[in-house]
MARZALO-912748 format. One record per residue (C-alpha): y, z, x. Coordinates in nm, 2 decimals, padded with zeros to 4 digits, always signed. Example, Ala and Ser with C-alpha at 12.3 -4.5 7.8 and 13.67 -1.06 7.14 Angstrom:
2
-00.45:+00.78:+01.23 .
-00.11:+00.71:+01.37 .
END
This chain:
306
-02.13:+07.16:-05.10 .
-02.32:+07.45:-05.24 .
-02.66:+07.52:-05.10 .
-02.90:+07.74:-05.31 .
-03.10:+07.88:-05.03 .
-02.85:+07.84:-04.74 .
-02.99:+07.53:-04.57 .
-02.99:+07.16:-04.66 .
-03.37:+07.16:-04.72 .
-03.36:+07.48:-04.91 .
-03.12:+07.34:-05.17 .
-03.37:+07.07:-05.27 .
-03.66:+07.31:-05.27 .
-03.47:+07.57:-05.47 .
-03.39:+07.30:-05.73 .
-03.75:+07.19:-05.76 .
-03.88:+07.55:-05.77 .
-03.63:+07.66:-06.04 .
-03.72:+07.36:-06.26 .
-04.09:+07.43:-06.21 .
-04.03:+07.79:-06.32 .
-03.85:+07.67:-06.63 .
-04.11:+07.40:-06.69 .
-04.39:+07.66:-06.69 .
-04.19:+07.89:-06.92 .
-04.14:+07.61:-07.17 .
-04.51:+07.53:-07.16 .
-04.64:+07.88:-07.16 .
-04.76:+07.86:-07.52 .
-04.90:+07.51:-07.50 .
-05.26:+07.61:-07.47 .
-05.38:+07.28:-07.61 .
-05.31:+07.10:-07.29 .
-05.40:+07.11:-06.92 .
-05.11:+07.15:-06.69 .
-05.11:+06.96:-06.36 .
-04.88:+06.97:-06.06 .
-04.90:+06.66:-05.84 .
-04.72:+06.62:-05.50 .
-04.76:+06.27:-05.37 .
-04.65:+06.34:-05.02 .
-04.75:+06.70:-04.99 .
-04.79:+06.74:-04.61 .
-04.46:+06.57:-04.51 .
-04.25:+06.76:-04.27 .
-04.53:+06.94:-04.11 .
-04.60:+06.66:-03.86 .
-04.38:+06.44:-03.63 .
-04.19:+06.19:-03.83 .
-04.38:+05.87:-03.90 .
-04.24:+05.52:-03.87 .
-04.19:+05.29:-04.16 .
-04.46:+05.04:-04.26 .
-04.53:+04.82:-03.96 .
-04.44:+04.51:-04.16 .
-04.08:+04.62:-04.13 .
-04.08:+04.63:-03.76 .
-03.94:+04.87:-03.50 .
-03.58:+04.77:-03.56 .
-03.62:+04.86:-03.93 .
-03.74:+05.21:-03.84 .
-03.43:+05.27:-03.63 .
-03.20:+05.13:-03.90 .
-03.36:+05.32:-04.17 .
-03.36:+05.67:-04.01 .
-03.04:+05.65:-03.82 .
-02.98:+05.86:-03.51 .
-03.18:+06.16:-03.38 .
-02.97:+06.42:-03.56 .
-03.00:+06.23:-03.89 .
-03.38:+06.21:-03.85 .
-03.39:+06.59:-03.79 .
-03.19:+06.65:-04.11 .
-03.43:+06.42:-04.30 .
-03.73:+06.60:-04.17 .
-03.59:+06.93:-04.30 .
-03.56:+06.79:-04.65 .
-03.93:+06.72:-04.67 .
-04.08:+07.06:-04.59 .
-04.24:+07.30:-04.83 .
-04.24:+07.15:-05.18 .
-04.61:+07.21:-05.22 .
-04.59:+07.57:-05.12 .
-04.29:+07.63:-05.35 .
-04.50:+07.49:-05.65 .
-04.79:+07.72:-05.57 .
-04.56:+08.01:-05.54 .
-04.39:+07.94:-05.87 .
-04.72:+07.90:-06.05 .
-04.88:+08.22:-05.93 .
-04.57:+08.41:-06.04 .
-04.57:+08.26:-06.39 .
-04.75:+08.40:-06.69 .
-04.90:+08.06:-06.75 .
-04.94:+07.87:-06.42 .
-05.07:+07.52:-06.35 .
-05.44:+07.46:-06.42 .
-05.47:+07.19:-06.15 .
-05.28:+07.11:-05.83 .
-05.32:+06.76:-05.68 .
-05.18:+06.72:-05.33 .
-05.18:+06.38:-05.16 .
-05.09:+06.28:-04.81 .
-05.20:+06.00:-04.58 .
-05.19:+06.21:-04.27 .
-05.51:+06.40:-04.19 .
-05.35:+06.67:-03.99 .
-05.11:+06.74:-04.26 .
-05.38:+06.77:-04.52 .
-05.58:+07.00:-04.31 .
-05.28:+07.22:-04.25 .
-05.21:+07.24:-04.62 .
-05.57:+07.32:-04.70 .
-05.55:+07.61:-04.45 .
-05.22:+07.74:-04.59 .
-05.36:+07.74:-04.95 .
-05.69:+07.92:-04.84 .
-05.48:+08.18:-04.65 .
-05.19:+08.24:-04.88 .
-05.32:+08.15:-05.23 .
-05.70:+08.23:-05.23 .
-05.69:+08.32:-05.60 .
-05.62:+07.96:-05.70 .
-05.81:+07.78:-05.43 .
-06.05:+07.63:-05.68 .
-05.76:+07.47:-05.87 .
-05.63:+07.28:-05.57 .
-05.74:+06.95:-05.45 .
-05.60:+06.78:-05.14 .
-05.65:+06.40:-05.10 .
-05.60:+06.24:-04.76 .
-05.52:+05.89:-04.86 .
-05.24:+05.64:-04.95 .
-05.02:+05.81:-05.21 .
-04.97:+05.49:-05.42 .
-05.35:+05.43:-05.44 .
-05.43:+05.79:-05.51 .
-05.17:+05.83:-05.78 .
-05.29:+05.50:-05.94 .
-05.64:+05.65:-05.96 .
-05.50:+05.98:-06.09 .
-05.30:+05.82:-06.37 .
-05.58:+05.59:-06.48 .
-05.84:+05.87:-06.50 .
-05.65:+06.16:-06.66 .
-05.68:+06.20:-07.05 .
-05.31:+06.22:-07.13 .
-05.37:+06.32:-07.48 .
-05.46:+06.66:-07.35 .
-05.28:+06.68:-07.02 .
-04.92:+06.73:-06.91 .
-04.80:+06.69:-06.55 .
-04.51:+06.77:-06.33 .
-04.51:+06.51:-06.05 .
-04.30:+06.52:-05.73 .
-04.24:+06.20:-05.53 .
-04.07:+06.28:-05.20 .
-04.15:+05.98:-04.97 .
-04.01:+05.97:-04.62 .
-03.95:+05.60:-04.62 .
-04.02:+05.32:-04.88 .
-04.38:+05.42:-04.97 .
-04.32:+05.44:-05.35 .
-04.37:+05.10:-05.52 .
-04.23:+05.01:-05.86 .
-04.58:+04.95:-06.00 .
-04.65:+05.33:-05.95 .
-04.32:+05.42:-06.12 .
-04.43:+05.21:-06.42 .
-04.77:+05.37:-06.43 .
-04.63:+05.72:-06.43 .
-04.37:+05.63:-06.70 .
-04.65:+05.47:-06.91 .
-04.85:+05.80:-06.92 .
-04.60:+05.94:-07.17 .
-04.68:+06.29:-07.04 .
-04.53:+06.32:-06.69 .
-04.20:+06.47:-06.57 .
-04.14:+06.30:-06.24 .
-03.90:+06.43:-05.98 .
-03.81:+06.13:-05.75 .
-03.65:+06.20:-05.41 .
-03.51:+05.84:-05.36 .
-03.44:+05.75:-05.00 .
-03.08:+05.66:-05.06 .
-02.93:+05.67:-04.71 .
-03.21:+05.46:-04.56 .
-03.20:+05.20:-04.84 .
-02.82:+05.16:-04.79 .
-02.87:+05.14:-04.42 .
-03.12:+04.86:-04.45 .
-02.87:+04.65:-04.65 .
-02.70:+04.48:-04.35 .
-02.33:+04.41:-04.40 .
-02.37:+04.03:-04.37 .
-02.66:+04.02:-04.61 .
-02.89:+03.85:-04.35 .
-03.19:+04.08:-04.40 .
-03.53:+04.00:-04.24 .
-03.76:+03.87:-04.51 .
-03.99:+04.18:-04.47 .
-03.70:+04.41:-04.55 .
-03.61:+04.22:-04.86 .
-03.97:+04.22:-04.98 .
-03.99:+04.60:-04.93 .
-03.66:+04.65:-05.12 .
-03.79:+04.42:-05.40 .
-04.09:+04.65:-05.43 .
-03.89:+04.98:-05.43 .
-03.63:+04.85:-05.69 .
-03.89:+04.66:-05.89 .
-03.68:+04.35:-05.89 .
-03.51:+04.11:-05.65 .
-03.19:+04.13:-05.84 .
-03.07:+04.41:-05.62 .
-02.95:+04.15:-05.38 .
-02.71:+03.99:-05.62 .
-02.60:+04.33:-05.73 .
-02.50:+04.45:-05.39 .
-02.39:+04.13:-05.22 .
-02.09:+03.94:-05.36 .
-01.96:+03.59:-05.28 .
-01.59:+03.57:-05.20 .
-01.55:+03.28:-05.42 .
-01.33:+03.11:-05.16 .
-01.46:+02.79:-05.01 .
-01.28:+02.87:-04.68 .
-01.51:+03.17:-04.61 .
-01.81:+03.01:-04.44 .
-01.96:+03.10:-04.10 .
-02.00:+02.86:-03.81 .
-02.32:+02.73:-03.96 .
-02.16:+02.65:-04.28 .
-02.32:+02.93:-04.47 .
-02.11:+03.12:-04.72 .
-02.00:+03.47:-04.61 .
-02.12:+03.74:-04.84 .
-01.96:+04.09:-04.89 .
-02.17:+04.40:-04.91 .
-02.08:+04.62:-05.21 .
-02.33:+04.91:-05.18 .
-02.13:+05.24:-05.20 .
-02.33:+05.55:-05.27 .
-02.22:+05.57:-05.64 .
-02.30:+05.20:-05.69 .
-02.65:+05.23:-05.55 .
-02.72:+05.55:-05.74 .
-02.61:+05.39:-06.07 .
-02.84:+05.09:-06.00 .
-03.13:+05.32:-05.92 .
-03.07:+05.52:-06.25 .
-03.04:+05.20:-06.45 .
-03.37:+05.07:-06.30 .
-03.55:+05.39:-06.38 .
-03.42:+05.38:-06.73 .
-03.61:+05.05:-06.78 .
-03.93:+05.24:-06.72 .
-03.86:+05.60:-06.85 .
-03.71:+05.69:-07.19 .
-03.49:+05.96:-07.02 .
-03.35:+05.99:-06.66 .
-03.13:+06.28:-06.53 .
-02.81:+06.26:-06.34 .
-02.86:+06.23:-05.97 .
-02.82:+06.51:-05.71 .
-02.70:+06.37:-05.38 .
-02.85:+06.54:-05.08 .
-02.64:+06.49:-04.76 .
-02.70:+06.55:-04.40 .
-02.51:+06.78:-04.16 .
-02.25:+06.50:-04.12 .
-02.20:+06.45:-04.49 .
-02.38:+06.12:-04.50 .
-02.61:+06.07:-04.81 .
-02.98:+06.10:-04.73 .
-03.15:+06.12:-05.07 .
-03.08:+06.10:-05.44 .
-03.29:+06.35:-05.64 .
-03.35:+06.25:-06.01 .
-03.58:+06.37:-06.29 .
-03.76:+06.10:-06.49 .
-03.91:+06.20:-06.83 .
-04.18:+05.99:-06.98 .
-04.24:+06.20:-07.29 .
-04.14:+05.99:-07.59 .
-04.02:+06.30:-07.78 .
-03.65:+06.33:-07.81 .
-03.67:+06.71:-07.82 .
-03.88:+06.72:-07.50 .
-03.64:+06.48:-07.32 .
-03.34:+06.70:-07.43 .
-03.50:+07.02:-07.30 .
-03.60:+06.86:-06.97 .
-03.27:+06.69:-06.90 .
-03.07:+07.00:-07.00 .
-03.25:+07.21:-06.74 .
-03.25:+06.93:-06.47 .
-02.89:+06.83:-06.50 .
-02.78:+07.19:-06.48 .
-02.97:+07.24:-06.15 .
-02.86:+06.90:-06.01 .
-02.50:+06.98:-06.09 .
-02.52:+07.30:-05.89 .
-02.70:+07.10:-05.62 .
-02.42:+06.85:-05.58 .
-02.14:+07.10:-05.55 .
END
């Protein structure tokens, strides 16, 4: 697999930075609009890894993140996206007018604020850091921005299952956001237990992430043979959740919200197991804008997956 910057995390960051540079180049003459960059989990990777929502329980955390080496690989993927965006913007002839960074961890927010003040003092006034739940903060952002005169590049890189489908729909409904979504592929597949007997809290969380309970019927198949029942008389189900199958389902779901969705770049850990699927979702209704965005993104994602 080709790595742009030499490490697993660098490959993702290089992809995002290159798209950001291209995005700013395309938008350089669009003086009629304000350009926003929004990073919904901007401080991730700076602090010790957090657990999943307590509603999923300790067992869910262990299942989602895998062993210690996989957790370390995951942490690497989530470092530095905010800094890359700031760097690309300051190097561009037309940079972003506003940066909105969101993270629920107070220490992460304070550290990011210190980095901006130290390394990017010339644009300090354009940067706002919000220490709160990303879903709530983004809901507020989307509902208060005038999308007739604003365009935004949004980066969603959750560590766990923080991104709810309601947020996906709100971003899509703006008609003015390009949204990079780092979907937690490996963790989601790991949560789908082989026998289909998921704790109710897990199923509820996956319903929220996919925006539908139909994922269960998609990934669990009945044998169709009456003889295949367990000791309690319950029919045995077969899990059919390969990486390509889950990625296709995620893309199809996103296409119900966004008019255009890129191919998926699969980011793998040091053992070759999938950690994330990186996709670009375009909310602009213009076919020309969709074509330009997808052309750039698919080229970068193709290189990313090599």
